[in-house]
VEXTOR-420025 format. One line per 8 residues: their letters; for each residue x, y, z of C-alpha. Coordinates in Angstrom, 2 decimals, always signed. Example, Ala and Ser with C-alpha at 12.3 -4.5 7.8 and 13.67 -1.06 7.14 Angstrom:
BEGIN
as = +12.30:-4.50:+7.80 | +13.67:-1.06:+7.14
! end
This chain:
BEGIN
msevqekd = -32.51:-16.24:-17.98 | -29.48:-14.15:-16.40 | -29.74:-12.38:-13.05 | -28.29:-9.20:-12.23 | -27.18:-8.87:-8.61 | -27.40:-5.54:-6.98 | -24.32:-4.67:-5.27 | -24.76:-4.27:-1.45
nfwlyivi = -23.60:-0.78:-0.40 | -24.16:-1.27:+3.31 | -20.34:-0.70:+4.29 | -20.30:+2.30:+1.87 | -23.45:+4.06:+3.73 | -21.47:+3.17:+7.22 | -18.41:+4.68:+5.91 | -19.94:+7.89:+4.46
givffaga = -22.23:+8.40:+7.88 | -18.93:+8.11:+9.76 | -17.23:+10.70:+7.75 | -20.11:+13.21:+8.25 | -20.23:+12.41:+11.89 | -16.55:+13.24:+12.23 | -16.93:+16.22:+10.04 | -19.73:+17.45:+11.89
ifmvknse = -17.65:+17.04:+15.33 | -14.73:+18.73:+14.15 | -16.53:+21.78:+12.91 | -18.40:+21.96:+16.61 | -14.79:+21.53:+18.08 | -13.24:+24.31:+15.89 | -15.79:+26.90:+16.59 | -15.75:+26.46:+20.22
sdkydraa = -12.03:+26.81:+20.46 | -12.10:+30.56:+20.03 | -14.89:+31.25:+22.84 | -12.38:+31.37:+25.49 | -9.57:+33.11:+23.75 | -10.52:+36.49:+25.62 | -10.87:+34.69:+29.08 | -7.35:+33.09:+28.64
qliaedss = -5.85:+36.71:+27.78 | -7.31:+38.10:+30.55 | -5.98:+35.26:+32.82 | -2.70:+35.51:+31.45 | -2.56:+39.51:+32.27 | -3.70:+38.84:+35.97 | -4.18:+35.71:+37.59 | -6.75:+37.03:+39.81
nsayrnk = -9.18:+36.90:+36.89 | -9.29:+33.07:+37.10 | -11.93:+31.29:+39.05 | -9.18:+28.92:+40.04 | -7.16:+31.10:+42.04 | -4.72:+29.84:+44.67 | -6.21:+29.95:+48.23
! end
């Protein structure tokens, strides 16, 4: 009688999980980067628009 060993996919599941997690972090980071463009533009025009003014 021959026994068939099932392949262990533990490391494959770990790698897939890491790839999905990194992809989610990358997508969130890219969607947040445009959030402050308008504020940066206003600060570039007039530095008094910044909350971190020199005293």
